[in-house]
Every structure is written in C-alpha cells, then in structure tokens.
C-alpha positions in Angstrom: 0.0 0.0 0.0 2.0 2.9 -1.3 -0.7 5.5 -1.1 0.4 8.9 0.2 -1.2 10.3 3.4 -1.4 13.6 1.5 -3.3 12.9 -1.8 -2.7 16.4 -3.2 1.1 15.9 -3.1 2.6 15.2 -6.5 5.8 13.3 -6.6 8.7 14.9 -8.6 9.6 13.1 -11.7 13.3 12.8 -12.8 12.5 15.1 -15.8 11.0 17.8 -13.5 14.1 17.5 -11.2 16.4 18.0 -14.2 14.4 20.9 -15.4 14.6 22.5 -11.9 18.4 22.0 -12.0 18.7 23.6 -15.4 16.4 26.5 -14.7 18.1 27.2 -11.4 21.5 27.1 -13.0 20.3 29.6 -15.6 19.4 32.0 -12.8 15.7 31.8 -13.2 13.6 33.2 -10.4 11.9 30.7 -8.1 8.4 32.0 -9.0 9.2 31.6 -12.7 10.5 28.1 -12.2 7.3 27.2 -10.3 5.2 28.5 -13.1 7.2 26.6 -15.7 6.9 23.3 -13.7 3.3 23.8 -12.8 4.1 23.8 -9.1 3.9 26.2 -6.2 6.9 28.4 -5.3 7.1 26.8 -1.8 7.3 23.4 -3.5 10.2 24.6 -5.7 12.0 26.2 -2.8 11.5 23.1 -0.7 12.8 20.8 -3.4 15.8 23.0 -4.0 16.6 23.2 -0.3 16.3 19.4 0.1 18.8 18.8 -2.7 21.1 21.8 -2.0 20.2 23.5 -5.3 21.0 27.3 -5.1 18.2 29.5 -6.2 18.4 33.1 -7.1 17.6 35.4 -4.2 14.6 37.6 -4.9 13.9 40.6 -2.7 10.2 41.3 -2.2 9.0 44.8 -3.0 7.8 46.8 0.0 4.2 47.9 -0.1 3.7 51.5 0.9 
C-alpha cells in the first residue's frame, strides 16, 4: 500500500528535477520556475533546499 497520506502531493519526476536544475543554473527566479513546472513556489524552494540547489535570491517589494 504505497498511497500517500497527502493525496494532493505530486511526486517529482526525474524530468522535473532535471528541469529544476537547469532553470536554477540559468538564474531563473523561483516563481518563474514554479510556473514553468506547474508547481507552487514553496514546493520549488523546498525541493531546491532538500537537494542543495542554489536559487536566485529575490527581494520582495515593499508595499507602501
């Protein structure tokens, strides 16, 4: 019984992981990577952190 306790969690495929690596190496912003992969930004950041993939730092704009 290999059913996940979290049914909304999609596993990362090797192709998605390779695409994450290439986009991160190209300096793509995490939100753009997420959009390209059809994932959320926290999912991309979490995967990158788990596998020590450096992501481009993005400063949030201050709201006035």
